[in-house]
N, C-alpha and C positions, 0 to 999 in steps of 0.2 A: 792277541793284541795286548801289549803291555801297558801298564799304568805309569807312564813316565812322568816324573815330577819335574816341573819347570820352575825356575826362580822368579817367574812372573805369572800374573793371572791371565787366563785366556777366556774372555767373556763374550757373550752374545749381545745382541742389540738392546734388549731391555735393560740389562745391567749397565751397558755402556751409556745409555741415555741418563740413567741415574747418576753415574759418575760425572758426566758432563754438567749436569745440574748442580753437582757438589763442587764444581770448580776445577776439575781436572783439565790439564792442557791436552789438546788433541794435536798430534803430529802426524801428518800424512807423508808417507815415505815413497809414494809412487813417482814415476818419471814426470817431467814437465808436461808432456802431451796428455797424460792421464789426468793430472791435476787440473789442467785447463778445461777438460770436458765436464768437470764438476767434482766438488769435494764437500765434506762435512762443514757446515757453517762454523766459522770461527777457527778452523784448523790452521795450523802453521805448516808450511811446506818445507820439508827437508828431505831431499832425495837420499835413498838408502845408502848409496856409496859415499855420502858425506856425513853420515850420522855421527861418526867418531869425532869429527871436528865441530859439531854443533851441539853444545850442551843442552840438556832438557831440564825441565822443572822436576822436582822430586815426586810429583803426582802426575804421571803422563800416560796417556792412551795413545798407542801407535795404531795407525790404520793404513791399509793398502786396498787393493781391489777385492781380495777374498780372504786374507788373513795369513798368507804365507810370508810375505816380506815383513809384515808387521811383527811377526814372531821373531824373525831374525833381528830386527831393530830392537825389540824388547830385550833379547839376549845381550845385544851390544850395550844397551843402556844399563842393564844390571852389572855388566862387567866394568862400566865406568863409575859405578857406585850409586846409581839412582835407586832409591829405596822402594817406591811404590809404582810399579810398572805393570801396564795392562796391554795385551794384544787384542784387538777387536776381531774376533772370529766372524767371518762373513764379510767384513770390510764395507766399502762403499756400495758394493753390489747388494748386500743385505739392507743397507740404509735406504737405497733407492727402492728396492722391492717392498719395503715397509711403508712406502709412500711419503717418506720424509724429504724435506727440501735439500737441494744441493746448491752450493754457490758456484758460480762460474766467473772466470776472469775475462 
């Protein structure tokens, strides 16, 4: 297994919660039907395939179901010039398993 360096941070739930408390924007990149089933409170919904046309804040956490699509979104954001980008490894699955609340629409 290689130690591949990414241009963004790939963090787990404890670190993610600290960043949210520090004011990072949370962007959920899942499909509409997934978002509607529950999402991190206060998150903004931007479907992954539209991320290039939806600018994000300079301090952004991307979240999806388990961390795969959020990593893709993080790479896209870095390519667009966003400076402080985080991918939530574990995603909403880890959030829910930790007993944290989800918002629903």
